[in-house]
C-alpha positions in Angstrom: 118.4 -69.1 46.5 116.3 -67.2 49.0 116.4 -63.4 49.6 117.3 -62.7 53.2 117.0 -59.3 55.0 120.1 -58.2 56.8 118.3 -57.4 60.1 116.5 -60.8 60.1 119.7 -62.8 60.2 120.9 -63.9 63.6 124.0 -62.2 64.8 126.3 -64.3 67.0 129.0 -63.0 69.3 132.3 -64.7 68.8 133.6 -65.9 72.2 137.3 -66.8 72.3 140.2 -65.7 74.4 142.0 -64.1 71.4 138.9 -62.4 69.9 137.6 -59.0 71.0 134.4 -57.3 69.9 133.5 -59.5 66.9 130.1 -60.7 65.8 129.1 -62.9 62.8 126.1 -63.4 60.6 125.7 -66.2 58.0 123.4 -64.9 55.3 124.1 -67.6 52.7 125.7 -71.0 53.0 124.8 -74.7 52.8 121.5 -74.2 54.6 120.4 -71.8 51.9 121.5 -74.1 49.1 125.0 -72.8 48.3 127.1 -75.9 47.8 130.7 -75.4 48.5 130.9 -71.9 50.0 129.6 -69.8 52.8 129.1 -66.0 52.8 129.6 -64.6 56.3 129.4 -61.0 57.6 131.7 -60.0 60.4 131.4 -56.8 62.4 134.4 -55.7 64.6 133.7 -53.0 67.2 136.2 -50.2 67.8 139.3 -51.7 69.5 138.3 -55.2 68.5 140.1 -57.9 66.5 139.9 -61.5 65.1 142.5 -64.0 66.2 145.9 -64.3 64.4 145.4 -67.6 62.6 146.0 -69.6 59.5 144.3 -72.5 57.7 144.4 -74.3 54.4 141.5 -72.4 52.8 141.3 -68.9 51.2 139.1 -66.0 52.2 137.5 -63.5 49.7 136.6 -60.3 51.5 134.5 -57.1 50.7 134.4 -54.2 53.1 130.8 -53.1 53.7 131.4 -50.2 56.1 134.0 -48.6 58.3 137.7 -49.2 58.0 140.1 -51.6 59.6 143.5 -53.3 59.3 144.1 -56.6 57.7 147.5 -58.2 58.4 148.6 -61.0 56.0 151.9 -62.8 56.7 153.2 -59.8 58.6 152.2 -57.1 56.0 149.6 -54.7 57.3 147.0 -53.2 55.0 144.4 -50.5 55.8 141.1 -51.4 54.2 137.9 -49.4 54.0 134.4 -49.3 52.6 134.2 -50.8 49.1 137.7 -52.4 49.2 138.3 -56.0 48.4 140.9 -58.4 49.9 142.0 -62.0 49.2 143.6 -64.0 52.0 145.5 -67.0 50.5 145.5 -70.4 52.0 148.0 -71.0 54.8 148.7 -67.2 55.3 148.8 -66.0 58.9 146.2 -63.2 59.1 144.2 -61.0 61.4 141.5 -58.3 61.1 141.7 -55.4 63.6 139.6 -52.3 64.2 141.8 -49.5 65.8 139.3 -46.9 64.6 136.2 -45.3 66.3 133.4 -46.8 64.2 132.3 -50.4 63.5 134.2 -52.2 60.8 132.0 -54.6 58.8 132.9 -56.9 56.0 131.8 -59.9 54.0 134.0 -63.0 54.2 133.4 -65.9 51.7 135.1 -69.2 52.5 134.8 -72.8 51.4 132.2 -74.6 53.5 135.0 -76.5 55.3 136.0 -73.1 56.7 132.6 -72.7 58.4 131.0 -76.1 59.1 
């Protein structure tokens, strides 16, 4: 598996009507030889959010920096640097950043959740 430098990885803005202030990087996935899973890095700007959504795959999350809110099936959790979170399959979920600094986290999903 290759070593990749954070600042060399392309950052894509997520454009959708129910997404505000979110970017994504894909450091490791099928293109880097990881069969089955993809490691993504999301950054949510202050006041931003992912969509409220659900799907039939799980997420494994690790908070890199900042803090935010993760709502899973109506239950809100505040998460911050060095915290972990698991979003089960078919759970309605959303990440939000109501705070004044960027909120950045790793999100690992099965490849069908990315490709």
